[in-house]
N, C-alpha and C positions, 0 to 999 in steps of 0.2 A: 504494500500499499504506500507507505511513506519511507523516506530515508530514516534510518534509526536516530540520526542526530536532530531531527526536527522535533521541537518541543511545543508545548502549549504556548510559551512566550512568543513563538514565531507566528502564531495565528490569532492570538487574542486581540481584542480591541482594548487599547490602553485608556481611552477616554470613557470612563464609566459613569453613567448617570445613576444616581441613587435617590432614594426617597426616605423620609422619616416615618416612623410608625404612626404619627398623627395626621399624615397627609391623607386627603380624602380619596375615596375610590375613583371619583370623577377625574381628579387631577392625575392620578396614576394611569387610568385608562387613556386619557388624552396624551399623556407623555409617551406611552407605548405606541399609540396610533401615529402621532406626529413624527416620532423618531424611528418608526419601523422596528422597534425592539420586541423580542419575544418575552422579555421579562426584565425586571429591575430589582437590584438588591435593596433591602430595607436596612438602613444603618442608624445605629443609635450609640452615641458616645464613641465613635470611631470603630465600632464592632458591628460585623454583619449579624443581624438578629433574625433575618428571614429573607424571603424573596417572593415577589408577586409576579406571577407569570400570566400569559394569555390564557392558559388552562384554568387558573384560579378565577379569572374574570368570567370566562365562559361558564364554569361550574356555578357561578353565582346566578346565572340566568337560567339554569336548568331546572326542571321540575323536581321538587322534593318528594321522594317516595317514602310514604309512611309505612313502617314495617307492619306486617300482618301479625296480629295477636291471636293465638289459638288456645282456647281453654283445654286443658288436659288433666282430668281428675281435679286435684286441688291446686294445680299449678297453672300458670299462664306462660305459654311458650311464644317466643318472638321469632318468627320466621322471616328471613330476608336474605336474598342473595345479591342484592345490589350494593351501591356505595354505602359507606357508614352514615347512618342517619344523623348522628350528632355533628359530624363533619359537614354534611349537606346543610344543616340548619345554621351552623356557624358561618358558612360561606354566604348564605342568603341574607343573613342579618348583618353582615359586616358593613361598616360605613367608613372605616379607615384602613390604611395599608397594614397596620399592626393587627387588625382583626382578621384581615383576609389572607395575609401572608402564609406561606408554607415555612414551617420551622420544625426542626433544625434544617439548615441548608447544607447540601452537598457542595463542598468547594474542591478545587483541585490546585495543586501547586504549579507555579509557572514553569518549573523544571520537569514536570511530568511529560511522558511520551504521548503521542497522538493515539497510540493503541490504548493506553490507560484512560485517556479522555473518552475515546469511543466506547470503551467497556463501561465506564461510569454512566455515560449518557443512555446506553441501551439497558444496562442492568437495573438502573434506578429510575429510568424513564424521566430524566431531568433535561431541561432546556430552558434557558441557558445555564451555564455553570460559572459562578464567580471564580476568579483566579486570585490566589493569595501568594505572598512571599513566605519565606521561612519563619517570619514573625507573625504569620497569619493576618497580615494587613492586606486589604483589597488593592490589587495592582492592575486588574483587568477583568474582562468577561469574555466568554467564548460561547458561541451558539452552534447549533447544527449547521446553520447556513455558512458560518465561517469554515467549518470542517469540509463541507461540500465544495466550497470555493477552492480550497487547497487541493482536494481530490481532483477537481476538474482541471486545475492547472497542471497537476502531475500527469494526468491521463493525456492531456493535449501535448505535453512535452514528450511523453513516451511515444505518441503517435506521429510526432513530427519526423519528417524524413531526415536522416542523417546526411552528412556530407557524401556526395557521390564521387566515385573515382573518375577522373577525366581520362578519356581514352579514346 
C-alpha cells in the first residue's frame, strides 16, 4: 500500500479546528458544513475531551427506538436489538458539543504508520482521528479522505509509465 516510512504526520492536516464543550450544536454543524470537515475535536483546558462527527449529528436526527418490554412471570424483560436507547436519547436531547460528543476519543500519534491508522479507522469505525504528539497534545487531524488522497497519489505514481529506453 504505502512506503513503510510514510507516517500519519505526512498526511494529517496541521490546521485543526476545535470547539469547546459549551458550543452549540448549530455552530458545530455550521462549522462542519462550511469547512467540509467530517468531525471536530472538543477541547477543554488544552485537553481533547471528545469529538463531534457527522455521524453524531446524523444520529441526533434519527428516530429513537423505544425498547420492547415483555412481561415474563414476575419479571419485565427488555428486548432490543438496535442502538443503545440511553445513547439515542442522549444524542437527541443534546444542545451543546459537550452533550453530543463521543468520548473517550481514539487518538493516534503523528509517528504512527499508515497501516496503524487504517487499522484504527476500520476496527473502531472512527473518522476523523485526532493526531497527538508524544505529550498527547493535539497537533493535527486525519480523515479517511486524507488517506484516500494518499492512496490515489501512490496508485497514480505506480501506474505512470517509467522512462523508456530510446532505441
